[in-house]
SEMARKE-520687 format. One record per residue (C-alpha): x, y, z. Coordinates in steps of 0.1 Angstrom, whole numbers, padded with zeros to 4 digits, always signed. Example, Ala and Ser with C-alpha at 12.3 -4.5 7.8 and 13.67 -1.06 7.14 Angstrom:
<atoms>
+0123-0045+0078 +0137-0011+0071 
</atoms>
This chain:
<atoms>
-0525+2482-0513 -0496+2503-0514 -0510+2530-0532 -0538+2530-0502 -0512+2532-0476 -0494+2561-0490 -0525+2579-0494 -0532+2576-0457 -0495+2582-0449 -0489+2609-0476 -0517+2630-0482 -0554+2620-0487 -0570+2631-0521 -0593+2656-0506 -0563+2671-0488 -0541+2672-0518 -0569+2688-0539 -0574+2714-0513 -0536+2721-0516 -0534+2724-0552 -0562+2749-0550 -0541+2770-0520 -0512+2768-0543 -0527+2784-0572 -0541+2810-0545 -0507+2816-0529 -0476+2796-0519 -0476+2768-0497 -0450+2752-0473 -0422+2735-0487 -0438+2704-0465 -0469+2708-0481 -0454+2710-0516 -0433+2677-0511 -0464+2657-0495 -0485+2669-0528 -0457+2661-0552 -0455+2626-0537 -0491+2621-0536 -0494+2632-0573 -0467+2607-0585 -0491+2577-0572 -0524+2593-0576 -0536+2596-0615 -0570+2608-0602 -0552+2638-0584 -0530+2642-0616 -0563+2646-0640 -0577+2671-0614 -0544+2692-0615 -0543+2691-0653 -0580+2702-0657 -0572+2729-0625 -0542+2744-0650 -0570+2747-0678 -0593+2765-0657 -0567+2788-0641 -0552+2793-0677 -0588+2804-0692 -0597+2826-0662 -0563+2843-0665 -0569+2851-0702 -0605+2864-0696 -0592+2884-0670 -0563+2897-0690 -0586+2909-0718 -0605+2928-0691 -0638+2906-0698 -0658+2904-0665 -0662+2868-0659 -0695+2859-0636 -0693+2825-0621 -0721+2819-0599 -0721+2800-0564 -0743+2770-0582 -0715+2766-0612 -0690+2765-0586 -0707+2737-0564 -0716+2716-0596 -0680+2716-0604 -0669+2707-0568 -0694+2679-0568 -0684+2665-0602 -0646+2667-0590 -0656+2647-0556 -0676+2622-0576 -0647+2615-0597 -0621+2611-0569 -0646+2585-0554 -0622+2551-0559 
</atoms>
């Protein structure tokens, strides 16, 4: 019950995942960063998403550093998003 209240007050999972993506792309505000860190302390699903995001980001950076062309089509991205949303449904 307490976790649900904190999710509502601090940050819902949908916004937390968006902030994680935004933080990887560029910086987020200190307030957003604080809310995200509070959310990650209580939400095991978003912590798991963060770990997967870091792994994918690392793979992409390594591939790009080798100057290999990485092609990801829109259907693959949408499929990944759908799987993550399905996993986030509690």
